[in-house]
Each structure stands twice: as structure tokens, then as C-alpha cells.
N, C-alpha and C positions, 0 to 999 in steps of 0.2 A: 550335154543337152538334157533338158528336163523331160521326164516321162509324161506322156499325155494320157490323162485319165478322163473317162466319161462317167459322170455320176448321174444316172437316170433314175427318176423317182415317179411314183404315182401317189397322189394325195387327193382327198375329198374336201376336207375342211381347212386345210392349210398347215396342220401340225407336222405332217411328214415333210412337206416342202420346207418348213423352217428347220427341221432336223437336217435335211439334205444340204441346205445352205450353210449351216454351221459346220457340218462335216467337210463340205467343199472348201470353206475358208481355212480350216485347219490343214487340209491337204495342201492348199496353196501356200500356207505359211511354212510348210516343209519343202518348198521349192518344187512342187509338182504342178504341171500345167493342167488345170482342171476345168472342165465344162460341166456345169450343173444344169440339167434340162429335165423337163417333164418327159416321161416316156412317149407321150403323144406328139412331142416336137421332134423326136429323133428319127431321121430318115436313113442314116447309115452309121455304122460304127467302125468303118475302115479308117485307119489313121490313128486310132486309139491303141495305146499299149495295154490298157486294162480297163475293165468296166466294173462299176459299183452299181448295184440295183437295189433301190429302196422302195418299200411299199407300205401303205397303211393296210390294216386288216379290218375287214368288215364281215360280220356274220361268220367268223372263224375261218375266213379265206383271204388270200391276197386279192387285191383289186384286179378285176379282169384285164385291165389294160397292162398290168405288170406281166401277166402270163402271155398276153398277145405280143408284147415287146420281146420277151425271152424266147418265145417260139419263133418269132419272125427272124431273129438273129442267132438262132440255135447253132448253126454251123460255124458262124464267125466267132461265137463265144467259146467254142471248143479250143481255139488257138490262143486265147488270152486269159491271163489271170482274172478271176472275178471275185467279188465279195458281195454279200447280201446283208441288208438290214431291214428290219420291220419295226413299225411303230404301232403298238396295239394296247388296248386297255387290259388285256390279260396280264400285261407286265406292270400294272399299277402297283403291284407288290413284287419286288425282285426276290422271289423264292425259288427253291429247287422245283417245286410243283408248277409254278407259273412258267418258268423257263422251259420245262419239258413240254408243256402245252404249246407255248409259243414256237418252239422248235418244229413242232408238227406242221405249223402253217407254212414253213419253208419247204416242205417235202416236194411240191411241184417244181420248184427251182432246183432243188438238189437232184432231182431226176434228170435235169438237163445238164448240169455241170456241178461238180463239187467245188466249193469256194475255198479261197485261202483264209477267209475270215467271215464270221457272221455276227451281226449285232442285233440284240433283242432289247427293244426299248419301250418303256411305258409311253402312253399317248396322252392326249388331252381331250377331255369331253367338255364341249361348250354347247349347251343345248340351243343357244341362240343361233348357231350356225347350222343346225339340223332342220330338215323339212318337218312339217307338222306330223307326218306319219312316223318318222324316225324318233321324234321327241316322245310321242305316245309309247312307242315300243321300248324306249330306253329309260324313260323317267321312272325313278324309284328302283330300277334294277341295276343301273350302272351309275356310280358316283360321278358327279360333275367336278371337274378340277383339272389341273395340269399335273400329270404324273411323269413328265419327262425328267429324267435324271441327267442334267447337262454335264455333270462331272463324268458320269459313266460314258455318255455319248462322246465327249471330247477325248477321254482316255482311249476309247475304241478307235476313234479317228486317228489319233497319233500313232497307235500301234499299227493300224492299217497303212498309214503313210510310210512307215519304216519298211513294212513288208513290200509295198509297191515300188519302192526305190530300188 
């Protein structure tokens, strides 16, 4: 019988949702029974063997709905293997320094439960998907572009799939 996995994510402009879908598809290819859902849609995690939580990072923090989800299911998460991934522009360069900074964003989740795996991935900056105020704040400070390394994301997902089986 296939292990049942919940992949719950929080996304603002769609980049993290796309990463979550790709990870979910790879886990499915590894014969895991995966539900990919926004954290806002999840009402219960009973019945899942493991949970993967993904979040975009804004202003150096996980999205608030990510922490609301994790805190809501804190007790149930303690009895399941969990994995975390973030999608952020800090990781537009995959360096030791950027990984150390990005790892700090996970601290609130790490305080709830230590994961079996963490993924730190570059994000995508598309000014056309931002509100006027966010465009003003970021323009010239943060480069526009897609910094997601799909090979790295897919490798992490495959390794995670093996661990979850």
C-alpha cells in the first residue's frame, strides 16, 4: 500500500505553488499517494503518513499562513515525518552564505518539529505580479527573473521520496 503524503504550501505570486506541484509530481512518480494543497485549503491532516510544508518567504519571514497551519496541526505533526522547503530570493545564488541565511527563515518551523529533510530554493521575481507598493519597494533592489533551479528541486524531491517510502 502506498504511503499517503500531504504537501501543503503557501504562495503569493505562484512561484512556490509551481514548485510544490513539481515536487508533488515527482513524489507521485515514486509511487507515493500525494495531495498537493494550499495550506489555506487543509482542514485536517489525519490519514496522512507524512507532511511536507512549503512556503514562500517575504520580508525575511515565512508567509503567516504557513505558521498558522503548522501551529494549528502542531500536535499531529509530532507523530509524522515532516519535511520543509522554502522558495526565496535569498537563494537566487546557491552559496554557503545564502543557504545559511535561508536556513534561518525555517527556524519557526524547526521549533515545532525537526524535519527529515529541508529544501532551500531560489524563487522567481516577476514585477508584473506584485502590487504597486511592492514593486516600488523591490524595483532596483531585487533582480527580476526566475532563479528556481529545477534540477536541484527535482533532486531534492527524489531524495525526499526515497526517505518517505
